[in-house]
C-alpha positions as CSV (number, residue, x, y, z in Angstrom):
1,M,66.2,100.5,101.9
2,G,67.7,97.2,101.0
3,K,71.1,95.6,101.3
4,A,72.3,96.9,97.9
5,Y,71.5,100.5,99.0
6,D,73.5,100.1,102.2
7,E,76.5,98.7,100.4
8,V,76.6,101.5,97.9
9,H,76.4,104.2,100.6
10,A,79.0,102.4,102.7
11,Q,81.4,102.6,99.8
12,V,80.6,106.3,99.2
13,K,81.3,107.1,102.9
14,A,84.6,105.3,102.8
15,S,86.0,107.0,99.7
16,P,86.8,110.4,101.3
17,E,88.5,108.8,104.2
18,R,90.9,107.0,101.8
19,W,91.7,110.3,100.0
20,V,92.4,112.2,103.2
21,A,94.6,109.5,104.6
22,S,96.8,109.4,101.5
23,G,98.6,112.7,102.6
24,N,100.9,115.0,100.8
25,R,104.4,114.4,102.2
26,D,105.9,116.4,99.4
27,L,104.5,119.6,100.9
28,V,106.7,119.2,104.0
29,Q,109.8,119.3,101.8
30,K,108.4,122.2,99.7
31,Y,107.9,124.4,102.7
32,N,110.9,123.3,104.7
33,L,112.4,126.0,106.9
34,K,115.9,125.1,105.8
35,K,115.2,125.9,102.2
36,R,113.6,129.3,102.8
37,K,115.5,132.4,101.8
38,Y,114.1,134.4,104.7
39,I,112.9,133.2,108.1
40,G,110.8,135.6,110.0
41,N,109.9,135.6,113.7
42,T,106.6,134.0,112.9
43,S,108.0,131.1,110.8
44,M,106.8,127.7,111.8
45,D,108.1,124.3,111.1
46,A,106.5,123.0,107.9
47,E,105.3,119.6,109.3
48,L,103.8,121.3,112.3
49,S,102.0,123.9,110.3
50,L,100.5,121.4,107.9
51,I,99.3,119.3,110.9
52,M,97.6,122.4,112.4
53,A,96.0,123.3,109.1
54,N,94.6,119.8,108.7
55,Q,93.1,119.9,112.2
56,A,91.4,123.2,111.4
57,L,89.5,121.5,108.5
């Protein structure tokens, strides 16, 4: 395992981290409670629910 092998694998490992960090802020607006037609007793704030879903991954 040479230096070139380590550099290639370091780049591969870093790629998913960049993708995860980019985020989807548009989803917060899409699922905003203020824009819903019906709010049930189990409705949760959009930002909080997306944070919790990402922690479960």
